[in-house]
BALOBA-1460 file (C-alpha; in Angstrom, 3 decimals):
// residues 388
<rec num="1" residu="m" x="142.875" y="44.689" z="-37.866"/>
<rec num="2" residu="a" x="143.422" y="47.818" z="-36.632"/>
<rec num="3" residu="g" x="146.689" y="48.966" z="-36.537"/>
<rec num="4" residu="v" x="148.558" y="52.694" z="-35.984"/>
<rec num="5" residu="g" x="149.785" y="54.077" z="-38.539"/>
<rec num="6" residu="g" x="149.366" y="51.486" z="-40.694"/>
<rec num="7" residu="r" x="150.895" y="49.092" z="-38.445"/>
<rec num="8" residu="f" x="149.411" y="46.203" z="-37.181"/>
<rec num="9" residu="d" x="148.662" y="46.615" z="-33.424"/>
<rec num="10" residu="l" x="148.782" y="43.845" z="-31.233"/>
<rec num="11" residu="d" x="148.090" y="45.438" z="-28.050"/>
<rec num="12" residu="e" x="144.786" y="47.196" z="-29.710"/>
<rec num="13" residu="l" x="144.181" y="43.814" z="-31.208"/>
<rec num="14" residu="r" x="144.316" y="42.402" z="-28.164"/>
<rec num="15" residu="r" x="142.118" y="44.698" z="-26.242"/>
<rec num="16" residu="e" x="139.630" y="44.578" z="-29.517"/>
<rec num="17" residu="a" x="140.152" y="40.677" z="-28.643"/>
<rec num="18" residu="e" x="139.327" y="41.133" z="-25.189"/>
<rec num="19" residu="a" x="136.628" y="43.575" z="-25.808"/>
<rec num="20" residu="e" x="135.261" y="41.095" z="-28.315"/>
<rec num="21" residu="k" x="135.289" y="38.289" z="-25.779"/>
<rec num="22" residu="k" x="133.622" y="40.453" z="-22.959"/>
<rec num="23" residu="a" x="131.337" y="41.526" z="-25.361"/>
<rec num="24" residu="a" x="130.855" y="37.560" z="-26.396"/>
<rec num="25" residu="r" x="130.754" y="36.811" z="-22.668"/>
<rec num="26" residu="v" x="128.400" y="39.623" z="-22.031"/>
<rec num="27" residu="r" x="125.844" y="38.245" z="-24.997"/>
<rec num="28" residu="s" x="126.636" y="34.847" z="-23.755"/>
<rec num="29" residu="i" x="125.359" y="35.907" z="-20.216"/>
<rec num="30" residu="v" x="122.762" y="37.969" z="-21.569"/>
<rec num="31" residu="s" x="121.732" y="35.386" z="-23.775"/>
<rec num="32" residu="n" x="121.958" y="32.985" z="-20.970"/>
<rec num="33" residu="v" x="120.094" y="35.407" z="-18.867"/>
<rec num="34" residu="i" x="117.606" y="35.904" z="-21.037"/>
<rec num="35" residu="l" x="117.881" y="31.976" z="-21.570"/>
<rec num="36" residu="v" x="117.129" y="31.655" z="-17.927"/>
<rec num="37" residu="v" x="114.604" y="34.407" z="-18.086"/>
<rec num="38" residu="l" x="112.786" y="32.580" z="-20.986"/>
<rec num="39" residu="l" x="113.528" y="29.088" z="-19.456"/>
<rec num="40" residu="i" x="112.033" y="30.322" z="-16.350"/>
<rec num="41" residu="a" x="109.160" y="32.341" z="-18.010"/>
<rec num="42" residu="v" x="108.300" y="29.378" z="-20.086"/>
<rec num="43" residu="a" x="108.584" y="27.240" z="-16.821"/>
<rec num="44" residu="v" x="106.467" y="30.033" z="-14.920"/>
<rec num="45" residu="g" x="103.965" y="29.630" z="-17.866"/>
<rec num="46" residu="g" x="104.298" y="26.382" z="-18.485"/>
<rec num="47" residu="k" x="103.554" y="25.489" z="-14.662"/>
<rec num="48" residu="i" x="100.769" y="28.457" z="-15.210"/>
<rec num="49" residu="g" x="99.735" y="26.879" z="-18.086"/>
<rec num="50" residu="w" x="99.787" y="23.589" z="-16.735"/>
<rec num="51" residu="d" x="98.173" y="24.693" z="-13.627"/>
<rec num="52" residu="k" x="95.700" y="26.271" z="-15.743"/>
<rec num="53" residu="w" x="95.358" y="22.899" z="-17.867"/>
<rec num="54" residu="q" x="95.200" y="20.873" z="-14.862"/>
<rec num="55" residu="e" x="92.238" y="23.262" z="-14.103"/>
<rec num="56" residu="k" x="90.769" y="23.151" z="-16.850"/>
<rec num="57" residu="r" x="91.064" y="19.309" z="-17.190"/>
<rec num="58" residu="e" x="89.703" y="18.716" z="-13.763"/>
<rec num="59" residu="a" x="86.923" y="21.257" z="-14.463"/>
<rec num="60" residu="d" x="86.338" y="19.917" z="-18.242"/>
<rec num="61" residu="r" x="86.178" y="16.317" z="-16.268"/>
<rec num="62" residu="i" x="83.863" y="17.914" z="-13.774"/>
<rec num="63" residu="a" x="82.005" y="19.375" z="-16.366"/>
<rec num="64" residu="e" x="81.988" y="16.020" z="-17.956"/>
<rec num="65" residu="e" x="81.341" y="14.087" z="-15.444"/>
<rec num="66" residu="a" x="78.177" y="16.461" z="-14.281"/>
<rec num="67" residu="a" x="77.333" y="16.194" z="-18.270"/>
<rec num="68" residu="i" x="77.176" y="12.569" z="-17.796"/>
<rec num="69" residu="a" x="75.337" y="13.223" z="-14.697"/>
<rec num="70" residu="a" x="72.965" y="15.254" z="-15.901"/>
<rec num="71" residu="a" x="72.466" y="13.172" z="-19.091"/>
<rec num="72" residu="e" x="72.259" y="9.818" z="-17.009"/>
<rec num="73" residu="k" x="69.658" y="11.925" z="-14.616"/>
<rec num="74" residu="a" x="67.931" y="13.428" z="-17.438"/>
<rec num="75" residu="a" x="67.785" y="9.925" z="-19.510"/>
<rec num="76" residu="a" x="66.884" y="8.847" z="-16.143"/>
<rec num="77" residu="e" x="64.122" y="11.086" z="-15.746"/>
<rec num="78" residu="k" x="63.073" y="10.359" z="-19.350"/>
<rec num="79" residu="k" x="62.746" y="6.837" z="-18.458"/>
<rec num="80" residu="a" x="60.823" y="7.225" z="-15.545"/>
<rec num="81" residu="a" x="58.532" y="9.810" z="-16.866"/>
<rec num="82" residu="e" x="58.311" y="7.194" z="-20.149"/>
<rec num="83" residu="a" x="58.070" y="4.625" z="-17.509"/>
<rec num="84" residu="e" x="55.114" y="6.518" z="-15.313"/>
<rec num="85" residu="r" x="53.371" y="7.454" z="-19.047"/>
<rec num="86" residu="e" x="53.526" y="3.855" z="-19.793"/>
<rec num="87" residu="r" x="52.480" y="3.266" z="-16.191"/>
<rec num="88" residu="i" x="49.548" y="5.818" z="-16.359"/>
<rec num="89" residu="a" x="48.799" y="4.733" z="-19.786"/>
<rec num="90" residu="a" x="48.342" y="0.932" z="-18.688"/>
<rec num="91" residu="e" x="46.782" y="2.075" z="-16.280"/>
<rec num="92" residu="k" x="44.112" y="4.043" z="-18.322"/>
<rec num="93" residu="r" x="44.228" y="1.085" z="-20.332"/>
<rec num="94" residu="e" x="43.170" y="-1.147" z="-17.505"/>
<rec num="95" residu="a" x="40.818" y="1.304" z="-16.606"/>
<rec num="96" residu="e" x="39.213" y="2.002" z="-20.123"/>
<rec num="97" residu="k" x="39.095" y="-2.143" z="-20.385"/>
<rec num="98" residu="k" x="37.503" y="-2.458" z="-16.168"/>
<rec num="99" residu="a" x="35.078" y="0.743" z="-17.576"/>
<rec num="100" residu="r" x="34.187" y="-1.180" z="-20.770"/>
<rec num="101" residu="e" x="33.675" y="-4.621" z="-18.920"/>
<rec num="102" residu="e" x="31.615" y="-2.800" z="-16.056"/>
<rec num="103" residu="a" x="29.491" y="-0.992" z="-18.635"/>
<rec num="104" residu="r" x="28.606" y="-4.288" z="-20.373"/>
<rec num="105" residu="e" x="28.402" y="-5.796" z="-17.033"/>
<rec num="106" residu="a" x="26.076" y="-3.154" z="-16.142"/>
<rec num="107" residu="e" x="23.932" y="-3.232" z="-19.045"/>
<rec num="108" residu="r" x="23.905" y="-7.114" z="-18.648"/>
<rec num="109" residu="k" x="22.435" y="-6.253" z="-15.092"/>
<rec num="110" residu="a" x="20.523" y="-3.924" z="-16.605"/>
<rec num="111" residu="r" x="19.172" y="-5.635" z="-19.043"/>
<rec num="112" residu="e" x="18.695" y="-8.693" z="-16.729"/>
<rec num="113" residu="e" x="17.127" y="-6.441" z="-14.024"/>
<rec num="114" residu="k" x="14.519" y="-4.674" z="-16.418"/>
<rec num="115" residu="i" x="13.611" y="-8.206" z="-17.491"/>
<rec num="116" residu="a" x="13.173" y="-9.397" z="-14.167"/>
<rec num="117" residu="a" x="11.219" y="-6.154" z="-12.850"/>
<rec num="118" residu="e" x="9.161" y="-6.148" z="-16.210"/>
<rec num="119" residu="k" x="8.498" y="-10.188" z="-14.878"/>
<rec num="120" residu="k" x="7.709" y="-9.026" z="-11.269"/>
<rec num="121" residu="a" x="5.647" y="-6.469" z="-12.665"/>
<rec num="122" residu="r" x="3.517" y="-8.421" z="-14.505"/>
<rec num="123" residu="e" x="3.358" y="-10.848" z="-12.116"/>
<rec num="124" residu="d" x="2.320" y="-8.235" z="-9.615"/>
<rec num="125" residu="e" x="-0.079" y="-7.163" z="-12.033"/>
<rec num="126" residu="r" x="-1.420" y="-10.594" z="-12.392"/>
<rec num="127" residu="r" x="-1.446" y="-10.963" z="-8.401"/>
<rec num="128" residu="r" x="-2.882" y="-7.429" z="-7.822"/>
<rec num="129" residu="k" x="-5.450" y="-8.033" z="-10.258"/>
<rec num="130" residu="e" x="-6.024" y="-11.851" z="-8.986"/>
<rec num="131" residu="e" x="-6.596" y="-10.494" z="-5.345"/>
<rec num="132" residu="e" x="-8.126" y="-7.610" z="-6.313"/>
<rec num="133" residu="r" x="-10.600" y="-10.269" z="-7.452"/>
<rec num="134" residu="r" x="-10.542" y="-12.543" z="-4.801"/>
<rec num="135" residu="y" x="-10.949" y="-9.478" z="-2.518"/>
<rec num="136" residu="a" x="-14.063" y="-8.468" z="-4.794"/>
<rec num="137" residu="e" x="-15.585" y="-11.723" z="-4.337"/>
<rec num="138" residu="e" x="-15.189" y="-11.888" z="-0.978"/>
<rec num="139" residu="h" x="-15.943" y="-8.705" z="-0.256"/>
<rec num="140" residu="k" x="-19.372" y="-9.264" z="-2.250"/>
<rec num="141" residu="a" x="-19.879" y="-12.502" z="-0.236"/>
<rec num="142" residu="e" x="-19.250" y="-10.710" z="2.719"/>
<rec num="143" residu="q" x="-21.713" y="-7.692" z="2.086"/>
<rec num="144" residu="q" x="-23.973" y="-10.271" z="1.235"/>
<rec num="145" residu="e" x="-23.703" y="-11.755" z="4.742"/>
<rec num="146" residu="l" x="-23.721" y="-8.807" z="6.035"/>
<rec num="147" residu="k" x="-26.450" y="-7.019" z="4.792"/>
<rec num="148" residu="k" x="-28.379" y="-10.097" z="5.313"/>
<rec num="149" residu="y" x="-27.513" y="-10.304" z="9.084"/>
<rec num="150" residu="e" x="-27.871" y="-6.869" z="9.754"/>
<rec num="151" residu="d" x="-31.040" y="-6.525" z="7.770"/>
<rec num="152" residu="r" x="-32.466" y="-9.283" z="9.785"/>
<rec num="153" residu="v" x="-31.116" y="-7.868" z="13.352"/>
<rec num="154" residu="v" x="-32.316" y="-4.501" z="12.503"/>
<rec num="155" residu="s" x="-35.859" y="-6.228" z="11.535"/>
<rec num="156" residu="d" x="-35.998" y="-8.155" z="14.551"/>
<rec num="157" residu="l" x="-35.384" y="-5.126" z="17.105"/>
<rec num="158" residu="s" x="-38.475" y="-4.976" z="19.131"/>
<rec num="159" residu="f" x="-39.974" y="-1.233" z="19.899"/>
<rec num="160" residu="q" x="-42.426" y="-2.640" z="21.957"/>
<rec num="161" residu="i" x="-43.290" y="-1.257" z="25.619"/>
<rec num="162" residu="g" x="-44.182" y="-4.734" z="26.516"/>
<rec num="163" residu="d" x="-40.312" y="-5.501" z="26.274"/>
<rec num="164" residu="h" x="-39.747" y="-3.495" z="29.005"/>
<rec num="165" residu="l" x="-42.712" y="-3.012" z="30.951"/>
<rec num="166" residu="c" x="-44.396" y="-6.222" z="32.133"/>
<rec num="167" residu="y" x="-48.145" y="-5.983" z="33.100"/>
<rec num="168" residu="g" x="-49.892" y="-8.008" z="35.846"/>
<rec num="169" residu="y" x="-52.725" y="-10.066" z="34.382"/>
<rec num="170" residu="g" x="-55.226" y="-7.693" z="33.207"/>
<rec num="171" residu="i" x="-53.828" y="-4.581" z="34.227"/>
<rec num="172" residu="d" x="-53.050" y="-3.374" z="30.408"/>
<rec num="173" residu="d" x="-56.661" y="-2.393" z="29.998"/>
<rec num="174" residu="i" x="-56.790" y="-0.462" z="32.548"/>
<rec num="175" residu="v" x="-53.879" y="1.370" z="31.578"/>
<rec num="176" residu="d" x="-52.886" y="3.798" z="28.549"/>
<rec num="177" residu="s" x="-48.986" y="3.246" z="27.891"/>
<rec num="178" residu="s" x="-46.995" y="5.401" z="25.397"/>
<rec num="179" residu="v" x="-43.156" y="6.524" z="25.110"/>
<rec num="180" residu="d" x="-42.871" y="10.166" z="25.152"/>
<rec num="181" residu="e" x="-39.853" y="10.881" z="22.714"/>
<rec num="182" residu="a" x="-40.345" y="10.665" z="18.821"/>
<rec num="183" residu="r" x="-37.426" y="9.481" z="18.303"/>
<rec num="184" residu="w" x="-39.034" y="5.900" z="19.500"/>
<rec num="185" residu="a" x="-41.316" y="5.975" z="16.821"/>
<rec num="186" residu="e" x="-38.693" y="7.097" z="14.007"/>
<rec num="187" residu="l" x="-36.368" y="4.043" z="15.332"/>
<rec num="188" residu="a" x="-39.365" y="1.808" z="14.943"/>
<rec num="189" residu="q" x="-40.576" y="2.802" z="11.727"/>
<rec num="190" residu="l" x="-36.937" y="2.665" z="10.008"/>
<rec num="191" residu="a" x="-36.420" y="-0.751" z="12.028"/>
<rec num="192" residu="q" x="-40.035" y="-2.163" z="10.915"/>
<rec num="193" residu="k" x="-39.374" y="-0.866" z="7.295"/>
<rec num="194" residu="k" x="-35.875" y="-2.653" z="6.847"/>
<rec num="195" residu="q" x="-34.343" y="0.577" z="6.561"/>
<rec num="196" residu="t" x="-31.043" y="-0.431" z="8.189"/>
<rec num="197" residu="i" x="-28.531" y="1.622" z="6.889"/>
<rec num="198" residu="e" x="-30.681" y="5.059" z="7.752"/>
<rec num="199" residu="f" x="-31.629" y="3.201" z="11.071"/>
<rec num="200" residu="l" x="-27.768" y="2.808" z="11.847"/>
<rec num="201" residu="e" x="-26.827" y="6.204" z="11.031"/>
<rec num="202" residu="e" x="-29.241" y="7.525" z="13.478"/>
<rec num="203" residu="l" x="-27.346" y="5.375" z="16.325"/>
<rec num="204" residu="r" x="-23.756" y="6.326" z="15.359"/>
<rec num="205" residu="g" x="-23.200" y="8.946" z="18.155"/>
<rec num="206" residu="e" x="-19.769" y="9.834" z="18.813"/>
<rec num="207" residu="s" x="-18.285" y="6.753" z="19.228"/>
<rec num="208" residu="v" x="-18.540" y="5.361" z="15.510"/>
<rec num="209" residu="t" x="-16.820" y="7.074" z="12.788"/>
<rec num="210" residu="n" x="-16.393" y="4.043" z="10.400"/>
<rec num="211" residu="s" x="-18.760" y="5.238" z="6.927"/>
<rec num="212" residu="f" x="-20.923" y="2.640" z="5.738"/>
<rec num="213" residu="s" x="-23.739" y="2.656" z="3.391"/>
<rec num="214" residu="d" x="-26.116" y="0.541" z="1.183"/>
<rec num="215" residu="t" x="-23.242" y="-0.571" z="-0.845"/>
<rec num="216" residu="r" x="-20.577" y="-1.357" z="2.162"/>
<rec num="217" residu="y" x="-22.567" y="-2.334" z="5.396"/>
<rec num="218" residu="p" x="-20.705" y="-1.680" z="8.842"/>
<rec num="219" residu="d" x="-18.528" y="-4.661" z="9.806"/>
<rec num="220" residu="r" x="-19.735" y="-6.884" z="12.668"/>
<rec num="221" residu="d" x="-17.098" y="-4.808" z="15.407"/>
<rec num="222" residu="t" x="-18.974" y="-1.669" z="14.130"/>
<rec num="223" residu="f" x="-22.329" y="-3.122" z="14.012"/>
<rec num="224" residu="a" x="-22.200" y="-4.251" z="17.465"/>
<rec num="225" residu="k" x="-21.020" y="-0.410" z="18.741"/>
<rec num="226" residu="l" x="-23.872" y="0.821" z="16.885"/>
<rec num="227" residu="l" x="-26.396" y="-1.503" z="18.734"/>
<rec num="228" residu="d" x="-24.408" y="-0.879" z="21.855"/>
<rec num="229" residu="n" x="-25.434" y="2.978" z="21.438"/>
<rec num="230" residu="l" x="-29.007" y="1.693" z="20.798"/>
<rec num="231" residu="d" x="-28.748" y="-0.351" z="24.212"/>
<rec num="232" residu="a" x="-27.743" y="2.834" z="25.947"/>
<rec num="233" residu="e" x="-30.146" y="5.053" z="24.604"/>
<rec num="234" residu="r" x="-32.880" y="6.001" z="27.305"/>
<rec num="235" residu="f" x="-36.329" y="6.879" z="26.547"/>
<rec num="236" residu="t" x="-39.338" y="7.608" z="29.032"/>
<rec num="237" residu="i" x="-42.309" y="5.461" z="29.313"/>
<rec num="238" residu="v" x="-45.766" y="7.439" z="29.976"/>
<rec num="239" residu="l" x="-48.522" y="5.134" z="32.244"/>
<rec num="240" residu="r" x="-51.908" y="6.876" z="32.424"/>
<rec num="241" residu="l" x="-54.707" y="4.866" z="34.354"/>
<rec num="242" residu="k" x="-58.187" y="4.531" z="32.598"/>
<rec num="243" residu="e" x="-61.047" y="5.371" z="34.640"/>
<rec num="244" residu="e" x="-61.654" y="1.413" z="35.306"/>
<rec num="245" residu="a" x="-58.455" y="1.939" z="37.435"/>
<rec num="246" residu="r" x="-60.274" y="4.180" z="40.075"/>
<rec num="247" residu="g" x="-59.891" y="2.239" z="43.255"/>
<rec num="248" residu="r" x="-57.167" y="-0.338" z="42.634"/>
<rec num="249" residu="k" x="-53.694" y="-0.046" z="44.545"/>
<rec num="250" residu="l" x="-51.209" y="-0.204" z="41.678"/>
<rec num="251" residu="a" x="-47.729" y="-0.243" z="42.188"/>
<rec num="252" residu="l" x="-44.564" y="0.285" z="39.449"/>
<rec num="253" residu="v" x="-41.292" y="-1.419" z="40.365"/>
<rec num="254" residu="a" x="-37.882" y="-2.727" z="38.876"/>
<rec num="255" residu="p" x="-35.971" y="-5.869" z="40.131"/>
<rec num="256" residu="s" x="-33.519" y="-5.336" z="42.614"/>
<rec num="257" residu="v" x="-31.117" y="-7.586" z="43.885"/>
<rec num="258" residu="e" x="-31.524" y="-5.821" z="47.361"/>
<rec num="259" residu="k" x="-34.934" y="-6.010" z="47.631"/>
<rec num="260" residu="g" x="-36.010" y="-8.380" z="45.074"/>
<rec num="261" residu="l" x="-38.729" y="-5.387" z="43.594"/>
<rec num="262" residu="d" x="-37.939" y="-1.233" z="44.327"/>
<rec num="263" residu="e" x="-39.434" y="1.589" z="42.963"/>
<rec num="264" residu="p" x="-37.760" y="2.233" z="39.745"/>
<rec num="265" residu="e" x="-34.945" y="4.917" z="39.688"/>
<rec num="266" residu="g" x="-36.366" y="8.468" z="38.308"/>
<rec num="267" residu="s" x="-39.981" y="7.025" z="37.776"/>
<rec num="268" residu="r" x="-42.735" y="9.834" z="38.985"/>
<rec num="269" residu="q" x="-46.021" y="9.383" z="40.068"/>
<rec num="270" residu="m" x="-48.440" y="11.572" z="38.247"/>
<rec num="271" residu="k" x="-51.274" y="12.595" z="40.355"/>
<rec num="272" residu="s" x="-54.665" y="14.350" z="40.489"/>
<rec num="273" residu="g" x="-55.061" y="15.537" z="44.090"/>
<rec num="274" residu="a" x="-54.017" y="13.092" z="46.315"/>
<rec num="275" residu="r" x="-54.691" y="9.971" z="43.866"/>
<rec num="276" residu="v" x="-52.052" y="8.764" z="41.560"/>
<rec num="277" residu="i" x="-53.563" y="8.554" z="37.589"/>
<rec num="278" residu="g" x="-50.008" y="7.307" z="36.194"/>
<rec num="279" residu="w" x="-46.191" y="7.469" z="36.259"/>
<rec num="280" residu="t" x="-43.449" y="8.547" z="34.082"/>
<rec num="281" residu="v" x="-40.544" y="5.937" z="34.118"/>
<rec num="282" residu="p" x="-37.462" y="6.233" z="32.281"/>
<rec num="283" residu="f" x="-35.260" y="3.086" z="31.365"/>
<rec num="284" residu="a" x="-32.293" y="2.323" z="28.702"/>
<rec num="285" residu="y" x="-33.454" y="0.324" z="25.533"/>
<rec num="286" residu="g" x="-30.724" y="-2.259" z="26.591"/>
<rec num="287" residu="d" x="-32.412" y="-2.762" z="30.165"/>
<rec num="288" residu="k" x="-31.903" y="-6.830" z="30.507"/>
<rec num="289" residu="l" x="-34.892" y="-6.998" z="33.132"/>
<rec num="290" residu="p" x="-38.071" y="-5.072" z="32.798"/>
<rec num="291" residu="l" x="-40.130" y="-3.234" z="35.199"/>
<rec num="292" residu="f" x="-43.282" y="-4.710" z="36.530"/>
<rec num="293" residu="l" x="-46.922" y="-2.869" z="36.895"/>
<rec num="294" residu="v" x="-48.645" y="-5.016" z="39.206"/>
<rec num="295" residu="d" x="-51.490" y="-4.970" z="41.669"/>
<rec num="296" residu="q" x="-49.552" y="-3.580" z="45.129"/>
<rec num="297" residu="t" x="-50.393" y="-7.056" z="47.011"/>
<rec num="298" residu="t" x="-48.741" y="-9.188" z="44.236"/>
<rec num="299" residu="a" x="-45.792" y="-6.660" z="44.677"/>
<rec num="300" residu="d" x="-45.298" y="-6.917" z="48.013"/>
<rec num="301" residu="r" x="-45.619" y="-10.755" z="48.052"/>
<rec num="302" residu="f" x="-42.988" y="-11.131" z="45.579"/>
<rec num="303" residu="a" x="-40.855" y="-8.387" z="47.965"/>
<rec num="304" residu="r" x="-41.499" y="-10.901" z="50.707"/>
<rec num="305" residu="e" x="-40.313" y="-14.232" z="48.763"/>
<rec num="306" residu="w" x="-37.109" y="-12.189" z="47.757"/>
<rec num="307" residu="t" x="-36.678" y="-11.133" z="51.565"/>
<rec num="308" residu="q" x="-37.219" y="-14.833" z="52.540"/>
<rec num="309" residu="l" x="-34.467" y="-15.947" z="50.088"/>
<rec num="310" residu="r" x="-31.853" y="-13.358" z="51.305"/>
<rec num="311" residu="r" x="-32.449" y="-14.086" z="54.822"/>
<rec num="312" residu="r" x="-31.886" y="-18.302" z="53.436"/>
<rec num="313" residu="l" x="-28.553" y="-17.515" z="51.748"/>
<rec num="314" residu="r" x="-27.278" y="-15.695" z="54.665"/>
<rec num="315" residu="s" x="-28.150" y="-18.511" z="56.858"/>
<rec num="316" residu="e" x="-26.339" y="-20.790" z="54.824"/>
<rec num="317" residu="a" x="-23.397" y="-18.473" z="54.675"/>
<rec num="318" residu="a" x="-23.390" y="-18.023" z="58.078"/>
<rec num="319" residu="k" x="-19.831" y="-19.578" z="58.786"/>
<rec num="320" residu="l" x="-18.097" y="-18.051" z="55.898"/>
<rec num="321" residu="d" x="-15.507" y="-15.109" z="55.754"/>
<rec num="322" residu="n" x="-16.913" y="-13.754" z="52.725"/>
<rec num="323" residu="r" x="-20.854" y="-14.034" z="53.812"/>
<rec num="324" residu="d" x="-22.002" y="-10.327" z="52.419"/>
<rec num="325" residu="e" x="-20.253" y="-11.288" z="49.220"/>
<rec num="326" residu="y" x="-21.430" y="-14.720" z="49.024"/>
<rec num="327" residu="v" x="-24.955" y="-13.651" z="49.437"/>
<rec num="328" residu="a" x="-24.729" y="-10.739" z="46.848"/>
<rec num="329" residu="r" x="-23.614" y="-13.113" z="44.720"/>
<rec num="330" residu="r" x="-25.967" y="-15.794" z="44.894"/>
<rec num="331" residu="l" x="-28.880" y="-13.098" z="44.684"/>
<rec num="332" residu="e" x="-27.228" y="-11.108" z="41.530"/>
<rec num="333" residu="k" x="-27.150" y="-14.858" z="40.063"/>
<rec num="334" residu="e" x="-30.902" y="-15.851" z="41.108"/>
<rec num="335" residu="l" x="-32.355" y="-12.444" z="40.017"/>
<rec num="336" residu="p" x="-33.011" y="-13.368" z="36.555"/>
<rec num="337" residu="d" x="-34.759" y="-16.388" z="37.459"/>
<rec num="338" residu="f" x="-36.914" y="-14.575" z="39.848"/>
<rec num="339" residu="v" x="-37.760" y="-11.963" z="37.298"/>
<rec num="340" residu="k" x="-38.767" y="-14.824" z="34.709"/>
<rec num="341" residu="s" x="-40.798" y="-16.743" z="37.364"/>
<rec num="342" residu="m" x="-42.428" y="-13.540" z="38.216"/>
<rec num="343" residu="k" x="-43.141" y="-12.733" z="34.457"/>
<rec num="344" residu="i" x="-44.776" y="-15.988" z="33.986"/>
<rec num="345" residu="e" x="-46.881" y="-16.138" z="37.141"/>
<rec num="346" residu="v" x="-48.332" y="-12.167" z="36.567"/>
<rec num="347" residu="t" x="-49.291" y="-12.586" z="33.460"/>
<rec num="348" residu="t" x="-50.969" y="-16.099" z="33.722"/>
<rec num="349" residu="p" x="-54.992" y="-15.980" z="33.866"/>
<rec num="350" residu="p" x="-56.374" y="-16.747" z="37.076"/>
<rec num="351" residu="p" x="-57.594" y="-20.122" z="37.332"/>
<rec num="352" residu="e" x="-61.101" y="-21.472" z="35.778"/>
<rec num="353" residu="d" x="-62.638" y="-21.629" z="39.207"/>
<rec num="354" residu="s" x="-61.297" y="-17.814" z="40.380"/>
<rec num="355" residu="p" x="-64.257" y="-15.595" z="41.565"/>
<rec num="356" residu="a" x="-62.270" y="-12.817" z="38.969"/>
<rec num="357" residu="k" x="-62.791" y="-15.505" z="36.338"/>
<rec num="358" residu="e" x="-66.018" y="-13.044" z="34.932"/>
<rec num="359" residu="s" x="-64.142" y="-9.608" z="35.231"/>
<rec num="360" residu="v" x="-61.351" y="-11.458" z="33.458"/>
<rec num="361" residu="q" x="-63.407" y="-12.374" z="30.389"/>
<rec num="362" residu="k" x="-64.841" y="-9.188" z="30.264"/>
<rec num="363" residu="r" x="-61.338" y="-7.565" z="30.324"/>
<rec num="364" residu="e" x="-60.142" y="-10.109" z="27.706"/>
<rec num="365" residu="a" x="-63.070" y="-9.025" z="25.237"/>
<rec num="366" residu="k" x="-61.592" y="-5.538" z="25.316"/>
<rec num="367" residu="p" x="-59.018" y="-4.493" z="22.882"/>
<rec num="368" residu="k" x="-55.132" y="-5.070" z="23.999"/>
<rec num="369" residu="a" x="-53.241" y="-1.667" z="24.625"/>
<rec num="370" residu="t" x="-50.324" y="-1.467" z="21.936"/>
<rec num="371" residu="m" x="-48.034" y="1.675" z="21.406"/>
<rec num="372" residu="k" x="-49.252" y="4.255" z="19.919"/>
<rec num="373" residu="g" x="-48.961" y="4.329" z="15.771"/>
<rec num="374" residu="s" x="-48.783" y="0.184" z="16.699"/>
<rec num="375" residu="s" x="-51.042" y="-2.526" z="16.033"/>
<rec num="376" residu="s" x="-48.799" y="-5.348" z="18.154"/>
<rec num="377" residu="d" x="-49.518" y="-6.293" z="21.538"/>
<rec num="378" residu="i" x="-47.247" y="-4.911" z="24.123"/>
<rec num="379" residu="r" x="-47.297" y="-7.770" z="26.229"/>
<rec num="380" residu="t" x="-44.445" y="-10.166" z="25.373"/>
<rec num="381" residu="l" x="-41.903" y="-12.744" z="27.594"/>
<rec num="382" residu="s" x="-39.194" y="-11.596" z="24.997"/>
<rec num="383" residu="g" x="-36.328" y="-9.457" z="25.975"/>
<rec num="384" residu="p" x="-36.022" y="-6.491" z="23.540"/>
<rec num="385" residu="r" x="-33.731" y="-7.670" z="21.194"/>
<rec num="386" residu="n" x="-31.483" y="-11.081" z="20.419"/>
<rec num="387" residu="r" x="-28.485" y="-9.958" z="18.304"/>
<rec num="388" residu="r" x="-27.142" y="-13.501" z="16.988"/>
C-alpha cells in the first residue's frame, strides 16, 4: 500500500484501486474483445470449417457415390464381360460341338457316298461291260447282216448294156456296142468280184463322208446314198453298125411321155458321108426306162399307138377342168406298161411262118453281142438292179 512519507494514502489507494479496476476493466474488455474475437474467429473458422467439412463431406459423398457407381459399373461391366465371355465360350462350345457333329455327319455321309459311289461305279462298270458286250454282239450281228445284204446287192448290180438299151429282135447281131468310159468296166469288175467296200469307195462323191471298211460296213442309209450316187452317174453308149446293117433304116429312140418315143436327149449320130454308121448316147445308171434300137417302121408304129392313146385320153377328159393335168398324169402312169409291152414285142422272134424266119435263124447262129470284156448276153428284160 502506497503512502506518502510513510503514511497510508487513501486517495492514492483509491486511485490505485480505480486504476486497478480500470486496468481490470480494460483487461476484461480486452479479454472479452479477444474472447469475442476468438469466438468470432472460432465461429467464422467453425463456419468455414463446417462449410469446408460439409463441402468435403459432400465431395466425399459424391466421390463415394461415384466410386460406388464406378464400382457398380465396373462390376456390371465385369459381369457383362464375363457374361459375354461365357456367351462367346458357350457359342464356341456349341459351334465346336456342332462342327464335331457336322464333321461326324459329313464323315458318315462321305462314307455312305463313297460306298454308294463305289457300288454305283461297280454297277455302271457292269452295265458298261454288259452294254459293250451286247453292243458288240449286236454290232457283229448287224455287220454280218449288212455284209450279207450289201455284198448281195453289189454282186447283183448289172453292168450290161442290155439293161439300158433294148434291141429289136436280131438287131444286136448287126451292131457293135460298148460303153465309152473305163469307169464302167472298173465298176463292173469290182461288183463281179464282190469287192464291196472298194466298189462303195468309188461311189463316195461329195455327199458321203461316213467312214466304212471291211470290218465296218456302211449302214443302210449310207448304203442307199452310195447307190443313189451310182444311179446319178452318167455314161455313154457307143453303137457302131456292122456292114450287115447296110440298107436297113434303124432308129435310136427313148420313151417319152409326150410322144411315146423320141430322140434320146444328148444322142448324136455318127456318119460316114451321108450314111449313118452309129450313135453315141448318154445315159444315167439309174434310168428306169431303157433306150430302144429298132427298125424305123417299128418306132413309127409305136409312136402312132402312143398318139392314139393320148387322143383317147384327151377325149375322155374333154369335159374336165384339169384336162391337161389329167392326160399328163395318165400318160405318165401308162408309160412303164407301154415300154414293157414294147420290149416284149420287139424282142420276140417272128412267127414260124414269117418270110424272115430263114434270115432270123441265120442271125441266131451268130454269137450274141456282148459288152466289151464280158461274156454275158446284153439282152435282158430286167432293170439296172434290184436293191432290196
